[in-house]
C-alpha positions in Angstrom: 39.1 220.4 241.8 40.3 217.5 243.4 43.5 215.7 242.5 42.8 212.4 241.0 46.4 211.4 240.6 48.0 210.3 237.4 45.7 208.9 235.0 46.0 205.1 234.4 45.9 203.7 231.0 44.9 200.3 230.4 47.7 198.0 230.9 49.2 197.0 227.5 50.7 193.6 227.1 53.8 193.4 225.2 53.7 190.8 222.5 55.6 187.7 223.6 58.1 186.6 221.0 57.3 183.1 219.9 60.3 180.8 219.9 59.9 178.6 216.9 59.4 175.1 218.1 61.5 172.3 216.6 59.7 169.9 214.3 58.8 166.7 215.8 61.5 164.1 215.5 61.2 161.9 212.5 60.9 158.3 213.6 64.0 156.4 212.7 63.7 153.3 210.7 66.3 150.7 210.4 68.7 151.6 207.7 68.3 149.5 204.7 71.6 148.5 203.2 71.7 148.3 199.5 73.4 145.2 198.2 76.8 145.9 196.8 76.9 146.3 193.1 77.8 143.1 191.4 79.7 143.0 188.2 77.9 141.1 185.5 79.4 137.7 184.9 81.8 137.5 182.0 80.2 136.7 178.8 80.9 133.2 177.7 82.6 132.8 174.4 81.7 129.5 172.8 84.4 129.9 170.2 87.2 130.3 172.7 86.0 127.3 174.7 85.7 125.2 171.6 89.2 126.3 170.5 90.6 125.3 173.9 89.0 121.8 173.7 90.2 121.3 170.2 93.7 122.4 171.2 93.8 119.9 174.0 92.6 117.1 171.8 95.1 118.0 169.1 98.0 117.9 171.6 96.7 114.5 172.9 96.5 113.1 169.4 99.9 114.4 168.5 101.4 112.9 171.7 99.7 109.6 171.2 100.8 109.5 167.5 104.4 110.2 168.6 104.2 107.3 171.1 102.9 104.9 168.5 105.5 106.0 166.0 108.3 105.4 168.4 106.9 102.0 169.3 106.9 100.7 165.7 109.5 98.0 164.9 111.8 99.1 162.0 114.1 97.5 159.5 116.1 98.5 156.5 113.7 96.9 154.0 113.9 99.5 151.2 117.7 99.7 151.0 119.0 101.1 147.7 120.9 98.9 145.3 122.5 99.3 141.9 120.0 99.4 139.0 117.0 99.8 141.3 113.8 100.6 139.5 112.9 104.3 139.7 109.8 105.4 141.5 106.6 104.4 139.6 103.2 106.1 139.7 101.0 105.9 142.7 102.0 104.4 146.0 103.0 100.7 146.4 103.2 98.8 149.7 104.7 95.3 150.1 102.7 93.7 152.9 104.2 90.6 154.5 102.9 88.1 157.0 106.0 86.3 158.3 106.1 83.0 160.1 108.4 84.6 162.7 107.9 83.2 166.2 110.0 86.0 167.8 108.8 86.7 171.3 106.5 83.6 171.5 106.9 81.3 174.5 106.7 77.5 174.0 103.1 77.6 175.4 102.2 80.3 172.9 103.7 78.3 170.1 101.6 75.3 171.1 98.5 77.4 171.4 99.0 78.9 168.0 100.2 75.6 166.4 103.2 77.4 164.9 105.8 74.8 165.7 109.5 75.7 166.4 111.1 78.2 164.0 114.4 76.2 163.9 112.5 73.1 163.0 110.7 75.0 160.3 114.0 76.0 158.6 114.1 79.6 159.8 111.8 82.5 159.3 109.9 82.7 156.0 106.9 84.5 154.7 103.4 82.9 154.6 101.8 86.0 153.1 103.2 88.3 150.4 100.9 91.0 148.9 101.6 94.0 146.7 99.2 96.9 147.5 98.8 99.7 144.9 97.2 102.9 146.0 96.5 105.2 142.9 97.6 108.8 142.8 94.8 111.3 143.3 95.3 112.6 139.8 95.8 109.2 138.2 93.5 106.8 136.5 94.6 103.7 138.5 92.6 101.5 140.8 93.2 100.4 144.4 94.6 97.0 143.7 95.8 94.2 146.1 97.8 91.5 144.3 98.8 88.2 146.1 102.2 86.8 145.2 102.1 83.1 146.1 104.9 82.4 148.5 106.0 79.4 146.4 106.4 81.5 143.2 109.5 80.5 141.3 111.8 83.5 140.9 115.4 83.9 139.9 118.0 84.8 142.5 121.6 85.5 141.7 123.9 82.7 143.0 121.0 80.5 143.9 119.3 79.7 140.6 115.5 79.6 140.9 114.1 79.7 144.4 110.7 80.1 145.9 109.8 83.7 146.6 109.6 83.2 150.4 113.0 81.7 150.4 114.5 85.1 149.6 113.2 86.3 153.0 114.9 83.4 154.7 118.2 84.1 152.8 118.4 87.9 153.0 115.5 89.2 155.1 113.1 92.0 154.1 115.8 93.7 152.0 116.3 90.8 149.6 112.5 90.1 149.5 111.8 93.7 148.4 114.6 93.7 145.9 113.4 90.4 144.3 109.7 91.6 144.1 110.8 94.8 142.4 112.9 93.0 139.9 110.3 90.4 139.0 107.4 92.8 138.8 109.0 96.0 137.6 107.0 98.0 140.3 108.9 100.2 142.7 108.1 99.5 146.4 107.5 102.7 148.4 106.6 101.2 151.8 107.0 98.0 153.7 104.8 96.4 156.5 105.3 93.0 158.2 103.6 91.2 161.0 104.5 87.9 162.6 102.4 85.0 163.9 102.0 86.1 167.4 101.3 89.7 166.5 98.6 88.8 164.0 96.7 86.5 166.4 97.0 89.2 169.1 95.5 91.9 166.9 92.5 89.7 166.0 91.9 89.1 169.7 92.2 92.8 170.5 89.3 93.6 168.1 87.2 90.9 169.6 87.5 88.4 166.7 86.7 88.7 163.0 83.7 87.2 161.2 84.4 84.9 158.2 82.0 82.8 156.2 83.8 79.7 154.7 81.6 77.8 152.3 83.1 74.4 153.3 84.3 73.1 156.7 88.0 73.2 157.1 90.0 70.7 159.3 93.8 71.2 159.3 95.7 69.8 162.3 99.0 71.3 161.0 97.4 74.8 161.2 95.4 74.0 164.3 92.2 74.8 162.5 88.9 73.0 162.8 85.9 75.1 161.8 82.5 74.3 160.2 81.0 75.9 157.1 79.0 79.1 157.5 79.5 82.5 159.1 81.3 82.6 162.4 83.7 84.8 164.5 87.2 83.6 164.4 89.5 84.3 167.4 93.3 84.9 167.1 94.5 81.2 166.9 91.6 80.3 164.5 92.3 83.3 162.3 96.0 82.5 162.1 95.1 78.9 161.1 92.6 80.3 158.5 95.2 82.4 156.7 97.8 79.6 156.9 95.9 76.5 156.0 96.4 74.7 152.7 93.9 71.9 153.5 91.6 73.0 150.7 91.1 71.9 147.1 93.5 74.5 145.6 95.9 74.6 148.5 98.2 77.7 148.1 95.8 79.4 145.6 92.9 79.1 148.1 95.2 80.4 150.9 96.0 83.7 149.1 92.3 84.3 148.6 91.7 83.6 152.3 94.4 86.1 153.2 93.0 88.9 151.1 89.5 88.3 152.4 90.6 88.2 156.0 92.8 91.3 155.6 89.8 93.3 154.4 87.6 91.9 157.1 90.2 92.7 159.8 90.6 96.3 158.6 86.9 96.8 158.5 86.5 95.4 162.0 89.3 97.5 163.4 87.8 100.7 161.9 84.2 99.9 163.1 82.4 101.9 165.8 82.2 98.7 167.8 86.0 98.8 168.2 86.8 102.4 168.1 84.2 103.5 170.7 84.9 100.5 173.0 88.0 101.1 175.1 88.2 97.4 175.9 89.0 96.9 172.2 90.5 100.2 171.0 93.1 100.7 173.8 94.6 97.2 173.5 94.7 97.5 169.8 96.4 100.9 169.9 99.0 99.6 172.4 99.7 96.2 170.7 99.6 97.1 167.0 102.8 99.3 166.9 104.7 96.7 168.8 103.8 93.9 166.4 104.2 95.7 163.1 107.6 96.1 161.4 108.1 98.8 158.8 110.9 100.3 156.9 113.2 102.8 158.6 111.6 105.6 156.6 108.0 104.7 157.3 105.9 106.3 160.1 102.6 106.0 161.8 100.9 108.4 159.3 102.0 106.2 156.4 100.3 103.2 158.1 97.2 105.4 158.7 97.0 106.1 155.0 97.4 102.4 154.3 94.6 101.5 156.7 92.3 104.1 155.2 92.9 102.8 151.7 92.3 99.3 152.8 88.8 100.1 153.9 87.9 99.8 150.3 88.6 96.1 150.4 85.5 95.4 152.6 83.1 97.4 150.4 84.2 96.0 147.0 85.8 99.2 145.7 89.2 97.6 145.2 90.5 95.1 142.7 91.9 91.9 144.4 93.5 89.1 142.5 96.4 86.7 142.4 99.2 87.1 140.0 98.3 85.0 136.9 99.5 81.5 137.2 100.7 79.2 134.3 101.3 76.1 136.3 104.1 74.5 138.4 107.7 73.7 137.8 110.8 72.6 139.7 113.1 75.0 141.5 116.8 74.6 142.3 116.2 72.7 145.5 114.2 70.1 143.7 110.8 71.1 145.0 107.9 72.4 143.0 107.3 76.1 142.6 104.5 78.2 141.1 105.1 79.5 137.6 103.6 82.8 136.6 101.9 83.4 133.3 104.6 85.8 132.0 102.5 87.7 129.5 99.5 88.2 131.7 101.6 89.0 134.7 103.6 91.6 132.7 100.4 93.3 131.6 99.2 93.4 135.2 102.4 94.9 136.7 102.8 97.3 133.8 99.4 98.7 134.5 100.3 99.1 138.2 103.6 100.8 137.3 101.8 103.3 135.1 98.9 103.8 137.5 96.4 102.5 135.0 93.3 100.2 135.5 94.2 96.6 135.6 90.8 95.5 134.4 
């Protein structure tokens, strides 16, 4: 038996350990940056914005009102005196248009045809009106009564004088005192405007429309206007409220004064003036410098007067002249206007008691 050597087995291959392969790389894409988170805008609060606007407006109005109040000219018109009439019902204003030329240059005096104050015998009053504003709880009527400047009134130490002479003798204080004594109505407020100031206010509002039924020509007042509706400028308006070149002279003049006052107030309070800065700003600046009030009066008192006077233009107020009985001599030998005592007493008693006058 032959030796065949060691037997050979088929070669066995050992299993090869498989090394796990790495996953294919993920393709990189550009990194997308997310926008930063934005806070939502604050919610608008209309109420707060409106309150801020109203607050600013209120401060502006208060500041302007303070400026106007400080600009007003003042006088001690309502000084107390022994035996003064106690306060009566409602509110009463004495409204005076004086012929003062204070502050006017010679050129302005010529333009307004006012003449020289010294030559005219000193400052007097061309317009004297008593304005009664009823109490809210009363039964009275808004009433504007003209007191003719030539009214014959008693004055201690002077006999009988014309009403406007009391202004020349003792200024606003004596005028107010005399009006209270002859009417029995307590005066609560006083307002006065001179020639130059009146004409300036009319020009500030762009003129005032009046409708005279007859032409008027008065060289002394510098007035020459035709009949019919027309816009009067400052000098023409001044002549219109001063002229006596009409059939009833002073009695026509007081009617013109009441009519013009109502038209002027209506014009000043109209949108055409209030919304036009070329009218409203000059008016706001000039008015307080040309109006004289009592020491105790303020701009809010004038605002109340202006608001009440709006009724003059819409016919909701009573306007009349104190009842007249005729004419008679006064101490200086000239002729004065005599009141109808009985009718005048009824008129002023109604005002003092805040009762209807008609």
